C-alpha positions as CSV (number, residue, x, y, z in Angstrom):
1,X,92.4,132.6,115.2
2,X,90.6,131.4,112.0
3,X,92.4,130.4,108.8
4,X,92.2,132.8,105.9
5,X,90.4,131.6,102.9
6,X,91.6,132.7,99.5
7,X,89.6,132.3,96.3
8,X,91.4,130.7,93.2
9,X,89.8,131.2,89.9
10,X,90.8,130.9,86.3
11,X,89.1,131.7,83.0
12,X,90.6,128.4,81.8
13,X,88.0,126.5,83.6
14,X,84.1,126.9,83.7
15,X,83.2,129.8,85.8
16,X,80.9,129.0,88.9
17,X,77.3,128.9,88.2
18,X,76.2,129.5,91.6
19,X,77.4,130.8,95.0
20,X,80.6,129.0,95.2
21,X,84.3,129.3,94.0
22,X,86.4,127.1,91.6
23,X,88.8,126.5,94.4
24,X,89.5,127.9,97.9
25,X,93.0,127.8,99.6
26,X,92.9,127.4,103.4
27,X,96.4,127.2,105.0
28,X,98.5,124.7,102.9
29,X,95.3,123.0,101.4
30,X,93.4,123.8,98.2
31,X,89.7,122.6,97.9
32,X,88.5,122.4,94.4
33,X,84.8,122.4,93.7
34,X,83.5,119.4,91.8
35,X,84.3,119.9,88.0
36,X,82.0,118.3,85.3
37,X,82.8,118.2,81.6
38,X,81.9,121.7,80.7
39,X,83.9,123.3,78.0
40,X,85.0,126.7,79.6
41,X,84.0,128.7,76.5
42,X,80.6,127.1,75.5
43,X,79.8,126.2,79.2
44,X,78.1,123.1,77.7
45,X,78.9,119.4,78.5
46,X,81.3,118.2,75.8
47,X,80.1,115.5,73.4
48,X,81.6,112.2,73.0
49,X,80.5,110.2,76.0
50,X,82.2,109.3,79.4
51,X,85.8,109.3,78.4
52,X,85.5,112.5,76.5
53,X,83.7,114.2,79.5
54,X,86.3,112.7,81.9
55,X,89.1,114.3,79.8
56,X,87.5,117.8,79.9
57,X,86.9,117.3,83.6
58,X,90.6,116.6,84.2
59,X,91.5,119.6,81.9
60,X,89.2,121.9,84.0
61,X,90.9,120.4,87.1
62,X,94.3,120.9,85.8
63,X,93.5,124.6,84.9
64,X,92.4,125.5,88.3
65,X,95.4,123.6,90.0
66,X,97.8,125.4,87.6
67,X,96.0,128.8,88.8
68,X,97.1,127.9,92.2
69,X,100.5,127.0,91.2
70,X,100.0,123.3,91.8
71,X,99.8,120.1,89.4
72,X,98.1,116.6,89.6
73,X,101.1,115.4,91.7
74,X,99.8,117.6,94.6
75,X,96.5,116.2,94.8
76,X,96.0,114.0,97.9
77,X,92.3,113.0,97.8
78,X,89.6,113.0,95.0
79,X,86.0,112.0,95.0
80,X,84.5,110.8,91.7
81,X,80.8,111.0,91.1
82,X,79.5,108.7,88.3
83,X,76.1,108.7,86.7
84,X,76.6,105.0,86.1
85,X,79.0,102.7,87.9
86,X,79.1,100.7,84.9
87,X,81.3,103.4,83.5
88,X,84.0,103.0,86.3
89,X,86.6,101.2,84.0
90,X,86.2,103.8,81.2
91,X,86.7,106.6,83.7
92,X,89.4,104.9,85.5
93,X,91.4,104.5,82.4
94,X,91.3,108.3,81.6
95,X,91.7,109.2,85.3
96,X,94.9,107.1,85.7
97,X,96.6,109.0,82.9
98,X,96.6,112.2,85.1
99,X,96.7,110.9,88.6
100,X,98.7,107.8,88.4
101,X,101.4,108.0,85.8
102,X,104.3,105.6,86.5
103,X,106.3,106.6,89.5
104,X,103.6,108.9,91.1
105,X,101.7,107.9,94.2
106,X,98.1,108.3,93.2
107,X,95.6,110.4,95.6
108,X,93.2,108.6,97.8
109,X,89.8,108.3,96.1
110,X,86.1,107.7,96.8
111,X,83.8,106.8,93.8
112,X,80.2,106.9,94.1
113,X,77.1,106.5,91.8
114,X,74.7,109.4,91.7
115,X,71.3,109.9,90.3
116,X,72.0,113.0,88.4
117,X,74.7,115.7,87.8
118,X,74.5,119.2,86.5
119,X,73.3,119.4,83.0
120,X,73.1,115.6,82.8
121,X,76.8,115.1,82.9
122,X,78.2,111.6,83.3
123,X,81.2,112.3,85.7
124,X,82.1,114.8,88.2
125,X,85.4,115.0,90.1
126,X,86.2,116.9,93.3
127,X,89.8,117.4,94.4
128,X,91.7,118.3,97.6
129,X,95.4,119.2,97.1
130,X,98.2,120.3,99.3
131,X,100.8,123.0,98.8
132,X,104.3,122.1,99.3
133,X,106.0,123.4,102.6
134,X,106.7,127.1,102.3
135,X,104.5,127.7,99.3
């Protein structure tokens, strides 16, 4: 019997701009579509460079996680897409504030450099989270 898919959406993160959902719950897993640094109101990439975009990406991720009743501590895997791998340290510093505060086991992660991201964003982050037992 197939596992049911439940769409998770929130107006606090940018709406999907194509045939996809902000996140999908399947069983005890939550799959978040990649988020770029779009302001959910203007739907434009925030100004201020890589760190500003990373902060907006994480705010968008947090909004979708919150809509599902989860938080950063529930994330088990991330994939980071960077326009320029030279930005790794700057992204990592901001990323660590959300995913690796003291005493928290950070999620597994892959980071890759890509040729281009939507609206020429500098960073995109995709997330896999797990619901606690019984949730």
